[in-house]
N, C-alpha and C positions, 0 to 999 in steps of 0.2 A: 668687159672691163678695159678701161683706157690705160695705156702705159704712160704714167706720169714720170717715169724714171728718166726720160730723155731730157727734160728741163733741169733736173737736179744734177745731171752729168755734165752740164756746160762747163762748170769749173774744172772738172777732170779733163775734158777734151781740150780746153784752153791751156791748161798746165802741160798736158801731153804734147801739144803742138809747140809750145814754147821750149820745153826741154829737148824734144827731138831736133828742133831747129838749132839748138846749141850744140848738139852732137851726143846727148845722153842716150845710150842704148836702152830702148824701151819696147815693150810689147803691149798691145791693146787687145784683150780677149773679150769678146762679146757673146754672151749666151743667147739662145733663141729668145726672140721677143724683146731684146734689149735689156733684160734683167741680168743681174749678177755680172756686170761689166767689171773687169779688172784692169788696172793700169800698173804694169810691173816694170821696175827698173832692173836691168840685168847687170850683175856684177861679174859675169863670165864672158863677156864679149871683148873683142879687141878695143882697147882704149877705155875699158870700164874703170880702170884704176884712176882715171882723171876725175871720176865722179863718185865712185863708191869704193870703199876699202874696208871690208868687214874685219880683217885682222890688223888693220892700222900699220901695215908694213911699208907702204910706199907713199903715203900722203904727208902733207905738211899743214894739216888742219887743226893742230893743237889738240890731238887726242880724239877728234871726232871721226866717225866712220863714213859720214856722208858729206860731200863737198858743201860748204856753207852757201855757195851760190845756188845750188840745186834746192837746198832747204828754203832759201829765201823766195825762190820762185813758187814753190809749193805753198808756202805761207801766204804769199800775195794772192793766191787763188782760194784761200780758206781751207787748205789741205795740209797734211803732214805725211812724213814718210816713215815707215817702220819695216825693219828687216823681217823677212819671211824665213830665210835661211842664209847661209853664207854666200849663196849665188844669186839672191834676188831680194829686192825690197819692193814694197807696195805703197801706193798712194791711198790715203784715207781722208775722209772729211774730218776737219778739226772740230 
């Protein structure tokens, strides 16, 4: 069986590259064979509050918990971001 997942993850990889270049703390987890890749945004690293604020304590994004610039980049790549828990959010295909 051929792994077709590689082509479908191009949007994720491009988004990951753009966000990390901006300074967003992220992790890329790849399972064996390239399946079940995860692109996680960390809310627990230094400077995470510039990008993610689960409790809305330190941001000025009008009640949002994810920096609008980060959401715009995800949307540009056909993705969206959803919280996994108070310490991490994950990229998903829209």
